[in-house]
C-alpha positions in Angstrom: 132.0 -7.9 100.5 129.3 -5.9 102.6 126.4 -7.7 101.4 125.8 -9.6 104.9 122.8 -7.0 105.4 121.1 -7.9 102.6 121.3 -11.4 103.1 120.0 -11.3 106.4 116.9 -8.8 105.0 116.0 -11.9 102.4 116.2 -14.4 104.8 117.4 -16.3 108.0 120.8 -17.7 106.4 121.6 -21.4 107.7 125.3 -21.1 108.4 126.3 -20.0 112.2 128.1 -16.7 112.5 129.4 -15.5 115.8 127.1 -13.1 117.3 128.6 -9.8 119.0 126.9 -8.9 122.1 127.0 -6.0 124.6 127.6 -3.4 122.1 125.0 -0.7 122.6 124.8 2.7 121.3 122.1 5.4 122.4 121.3 8.9 120.2 118.7 11.2 121.4 117.1 13.1 118.8 113.8 14.9 118.1 110.3 14.6 116.9 107.9 12.7 114.7 106.4 15.8 112.7 107.6 14.8 109.7 105.1 11.8 109.8 102.0 13.7 108.7 100.2 15.8 111.5 102.0 19.0 111.9 100.7 19.7 115.1 99.9 17.0 118.1 97.9 17.7 121.5 100.2 14.6 123.1 102.9 15.1 125.5 105.3 12.5 126.8 106.8 12.5 130.1 109.8 10.3 129.2 111.4 10.5 125.8 110.0 7.8 123.3 112.5 4.1 122.8 113.4 2.7 119.8 115.4 -0.2 119.6 117.3 -1.3 116.5 117.7 -4.8 115.9 120.7 -5.0 113.5 124.5 -5.5 113.1 127.1 -3.1 112.0 130.6 -3.2 109.8 132.9 -4.6 112.3 130.6 -7.0 114.1 130.6 -9.0 111.3 133.1 -9.8 108.4 130.4 -9.2 105.8 128.0 -6.6 107.9 127.3 -3.1 106.8 126.0 0.2 108.0 123.0 -0.1 106.0 120.4 -0.3 108.4 122.5 2.0 110.8 122.7 5.0 108.4 119.3 5.1 107.2 118.1 5.1 110.9 119.9 7.8 111.8 119.1 9.9 109.2 115.2 9.6 110.2 116.1 10.5 113.4 117.7 14.1 112.3 114.7 14.7 110.2 112.6 13.6 113.4 115.0 15.5 115.7 115.0 18.9 113.2 110.9 18.6 113.9 111.3 19.1 117.7 110.1 15.7 119.2 107.8 13.4 119.4 105.0 14.4 121.7 107.5 17.0 123.2 110.1 14.9 123.8 113.4 13.9 122.1 113.4 9.8 120.9 116.2 7.5 122.7 117.7 5.1 120.4 119.2 2.1 121.2 120.9 -0.6 119.0 121.2 -4.7 119.7 123.4 -6.6 117.8 121.6 -9.1 116.1 124.2 -11.1 114.1 123.1 -14.7 115.5 121.3 -16.6 112.5 120.8 -19.9 114.7 117.6 -19.5 116.6 119.6 -19.7 119.4 121.8 -17.0 118.6 119.0 -14.9 117.5 116.8 -15.4 121.0 119.9 -14.6 122.8 119.7 -11.3 121.2 116.3 -10.6 121.2 116.4 -11.2 125.0 118.8 -8.3 125.1 115.9 -6.3 123.2 113.5 -7.3 126.1 115.8 -6.2 128.8 116.1 -2.6 127.1 112.4 -2.5 127.2 111.7 -0.5 124.3 108.5 1.1 123.0 108.9 -0.3 119.8 111.4 -2.0 118.0 112.7 -1.9 114.2 114.8 -4.4 112.3 115.3 -8.5 112.5 115.7 -8.7 108.6 116.4 -12.2 108.3 115.5 -13.1 111.8 111.5 -13.3 112.0 111.7 -17.2 111.7 113.8 -17.6 114.8 112.4 -15.0 116.9 108.9 -14.5 115.8 107.4 -16.1 118.7 109.2 -14.6 121.0 108.2 -11.5 119.7 104.3 -12.2 120.3 104.6 -13.3 123.9 107.3 -10.3 124.6 104.2 -7.9 123.6 106.7 -5.5 122.0 105.5 -4.1 118.9 107.9 -4.8 115.9 108.7 -3.3 112.2 110.7 -5.7 110.5 112.0 -5.6 107.0 112.0 -9.2 106.8 110.2 -10.9 104.0 109.7 -13.9 105.9 106.1 -15.4 104.2 105.9 -17.1 108.0 106.1 -13.9 109.6 102.5 -12.8 108.7 100.2 -12.3 110.7 98.5 -15.9 110.6 101.7 -17.1 109.5 103.5 -19.8 112.0 105.8 -17.1 113.3 103.7 -14.0 112.6 101.9 -12.2 115.4 99.7 -8.7 116.3 103.0 -7.5 117.4 104.7 -8.0 114.4 104.4 -5.8 110.9 106.6 -6.4 107.7 107.7 -3.0 105.5 108.2 -5.5 102.8 106.0 -6.8 99.8 104.8 -10.6 100.2 107.1 -12.3 98.7 105.4 -14.6 96.4 103.5 -11.9 94.7 106.7 -10.1 94.2 107.8 -12.7 92.2 104.8 -13.7 90.5 104.3 -9.7 88.9 108.4 -10.1 88.0 107.2 -13.3 86.1 104.1 -11.4 84.3 107.0 -8.8 83.2 109.0 -11.5 81.3 106.2 -13.0 79.6 103.9 -10.2 79.2 106.1 -6.8 78.8 109.2 -8.3 77.2 107.5 -11.4 75.6 109.8 -14.0 76.9 108.0 -17.5 77.4 110.8 -19.7 78.0 112.0 -18.7 81.3 114.5 -20.7 83.3 114.2 -20.6 87.5 117.3 -20.6 89.4 117.1 -20.7 93.0 118.5 -21.4 96.6 117.0 -24.3 98.0 116.3 -22.1 101.5 112.4 -21.2 102.1 113.6 -17.7 100.1 114.3 -20.0 96.8 111.6 -22.2 97.2 108.9 -20.0 98.1 110.3 -18.0 95.0 110.2 -20.8 92.3 107.0 -21.9 93.4 105.5 -18.4 92.7 107.0 -18.1 89.5 106.2 -21.8 88.6 102.6 -20.9 89.3 102.4 -17.6 87.3 103.8 -19.6 84.1 101.3 -22.3 84.8 98.4 -19.9 85.0 99.9 -18.7 81.5 99.6 -22.1 80.2 103.4 -22.2 80.4 105.9 -24.4 81.9 109.5 -23.3 83.5 112.0 -23.7 80.6 114.7 -25.1 83.0 115.1 -25.3 86.7 118.4 -25.1 88.6 118.5 -25.1 92.4 121.7 -23.7 94.2 122.4 -25.5 97.7 124.9 -23.0 99.3 125.1 -19.7 100.1 128.2 -18.5 98.9 129.1 -20.9 95.6 132.2 -20.4 94.1 130.7 -21.4 90.6 127.2 -21.5 89.4 128.8 -23.4 86.1 126.1 -26.0 86.1 123.2 -24.0 86.8 124.0 -21.4 84.5 124.5 -23.9 81.0 120.9 -25.4 82.5 119.9 -22.1 81.1 121.0 -22.2 77.8 117.7 -23.2 76.1 115.9 -20.2 77.6 115.3 -16.8 76.6 114.7 -15.9 80.1 116.1 -16.6 83.6 114.6 -15.9 87.2 117.4 -15.9 89.8 116.4 -16.1 93.4 119.7 -16.1 95.4 121.3 -13.3 97.6 123.4 -10.4 95.8 126.5 -11.9 95.8 125.3 -15.1 93.9 123.5 -12.9 91.7 126.6 -11.0 90.4 128.4 -14.4 90.4 125.5 -15.6 88.1 125.7 -12.6 86.0 129.2 -12.7 85.6 129.1 -16.5 84.4 126.6 -16.5 82.3 128.1 -13.4 80.4 131.0 -15.9 80.3 129.2 -18.7 78.8 127.8 -16.3 76.1 124.3 -16.0 78.1 122.8 -12.8 77.8 119.4 -13.0 77.9 116.7 -10.9 80.2 117.4 -12.2 84.1 115.3 -11.3 87.0 116.4 -10.7 90.2 115.4 -9.6 93.7 115.9 -5.9 95.0 119.1 -7.3 96.2 120.8 -6.6 93.1 120.8 -3.2 93.9 123.2 -4.1 96.7 125.3 -6.1 94.2 125.6 -3.2 92.0 126.3 -0.6 94.7 128.9 -3.0 96.2 130.4 -3.5 92.8 130.1 -7.1 92.8 129.1 -7.1 88.9 129.3 -4.3 86.8 129.3 -3.1 82.7 128.2 -5.8 80.3 127.3 -8.3 82.8 124.7 -6.5 84.2 123.0 -4.8 81.2 119.9 -7.1 80.6 119.4 -7.4 84.1 116.4 -6.5 86.1 115.0 -6.2 89.8 111.7 -6.9 91.2 111.9 -4.4 94.6 109.8 -2.1 97.4 112.2 1.0 96.7 114.0 2.4 94.0 116.7 4.3 95.7 117.4 6.0 92.4 114.2 7.4 91.9 112.8 10.8 91.1 110.6 11.9 93.5 111.5 14.9 95.7 111.4 13.1 99.0 113.6 10.4 97.7 115.8 12.6 95.7 116.3 14.7 99.3 117.0 11.4 101.0 119.5 11.0 98.4 121.7 13.9 99.0 121.5 13.6 102.4 122.7 10.4 102.6 125.2 10.9 99.7 126.6 14.1 102.1 126.7 12.1 105.3 128.2 9.2 104.0 130.9 10.0 101.9 129.2 10.0 98.3 127.7 6.3 98.9 124.6 5.9 96.7 122.0 4.4 99.5 120.8 1.0 98.9 116.9 0.1 99.5 118.1 -1.5 103.0 118.9 1.9 104.5 115.8 3.6 102.8 113.3 1.1 104.1 114.7 1.6 107.7 114.2 5.6 107.5 110.8 4.4 106.3 110.4 2.1 109.2 111.8 5.0 111.8 109.4 7.4 110.5 106.9 5.2 110.7 107.2 4.4 114.2 107.2 7.9 115.7 104.4 8.7 113.5 102.6 5.3 115.4 103.9 6.4 118.7 102.5 10.0 118.1 99.2 9.1 117.5 99.0 6.6 120.0 99.9 9.6 122.5 100.7 6.8 125.1 103.4 4.6 125.8 101.2 1.8 126.6 102.7 -0.9 123.9 99.0 -2.4 123.1 98.0 1.4 121.7 101.2 1.7 119.7 100.7 -1.7 118.2 97.2 -0.9 117.2 98.3 2.7 116.2 101.2 1.1 113.6 98.1 -1.2 112.6 95.8 1.3 112.1 97.5 4.5 110.3 98.0 5.0 106.6 101.9 6.5 106.7 102.5 8.9 104.0 105.6 10.0 105.0 108.0 7.8 103.6 110.4 7.8 100.5 110.3 3.8 99.4 106.1 4.1 99.0 103.7 6.4 98.7 102.1 5.2 101.8 102.5 2.2 104.0 99.3 0.6 105.0 98.7 -2.5 107.1 96.4 -5.3 105.9 95.1 -8.3 107.4 98.5 -10.1 107.3 100.4 -6.8 108.7 102.0 -6.5 105.3 102.8 -2.7 105.3 103.8 -2.4 101.3 101.1 -3.0 98.7 103.3 -1.8 95.3 106.7 -3.0 93.7 108.9 -1.9 90.9 110.6 -3.3 88.3 114.1 -2.2 87.9 116.0 -2.2 84.6 119.9 -1.9 85.3 122.5 -0.1 83.1 126.1 -1.1 82.2 127.0 2.6 84.2 125.7 1.1 87.4 122.8 2.6 87.6 119.0 1.7 87.3 115.5 3.1 86.1 111.8 1.9 86.7 110.2 0.1 83.6 107.4 -1.1 85.2 105.1 -0.8 89.1 102.7 -3.5 90.0 100.2 -3.6 93.2 100.2 -6.4 95.5 97.2 -7.7 96.1 95.9 -6.6 99.7 95.5 -9.6 102.4 92.6 -8.8 104.2 91.0 -5.4 105.1 93.1 -2.3 104.7 93.3 0.0 107.5 91.7 3.8 107.0 93.0 6.2 109.9 96.0 8.5 108.2 98.6 10.5 109.0 
């Protein structure tokens, strides 16, 4: 199952896996005019260098090419616009398969040795390398949703920006939808015992309490790859809605076993459920009453998203893109836009540009804009799944701004 990328995006997993080192790919591409301004007076003396921090299929048994595919399409678009400040972009990928602190640190050392102008990735690894990012002084845009990686968090820094919404607010919004929109007041909570699960469970519990409610039932999932969830699923029998804060493979298992046990109440999952669906881990009736709180709807009907989906399916054999590829696409375009705005290779200037632009050239969000916690995403959507394997947006929420938003646009 190619769900590893989704797992790492959510949060670092605790089981150690072998890190494949040394494999580096370099691609020369073109410009960042796609990111906003049509013209630029800047001129670089060498190519802008971006390093991607992720593994690809073949380096890990469960690795996929989602991040890599999204970046490649972004580079193709950038290339078609002529270059960043008159130079092509140079891309280098450093495999970051390590999920123990030591393995992640070893991978990040390779990033430092590559000396990029900007780095993208480390989804799930910021807990391990956040402090290393701070001391390295390399601007990083990461799809991680680690609460501790916010600026002001234990591993956050001025150099790290999160191209994801704040996890706790997403789950609170999801709970509001279940209670207020669907009218479900007996909400059960299933969640991992890791930070990803505990933050979600706490947020749901807090939101229910603010509405004068309590969780109908609570069940924990202690392993990343359980073979059965019968006990947890049966604990949800008294409830008329379920929140499932786990990874895509576990979402799929829970939905299948719920159906087997006659439980067909609405179930709210993370954005990773779109991964479970595109990977065909769960289909048909099992997913018919499922929802996802997500930062990106790759089946959206906006022109930019439609164009991206068409390009992705053409490039990768008809495969429907998932949100991991799409946010990496946006992160790459935003990185190029920031470098163009900075007009220099000075990393402090590029970091300042990432933190000061209102980037409107992406596909997942109307705009990306850093707040005081370096969170770039400020809206999320609720997606409703269908038995045919597709989904539609049924609601959207604003994520509260944490600190002052930036005002410069590009």
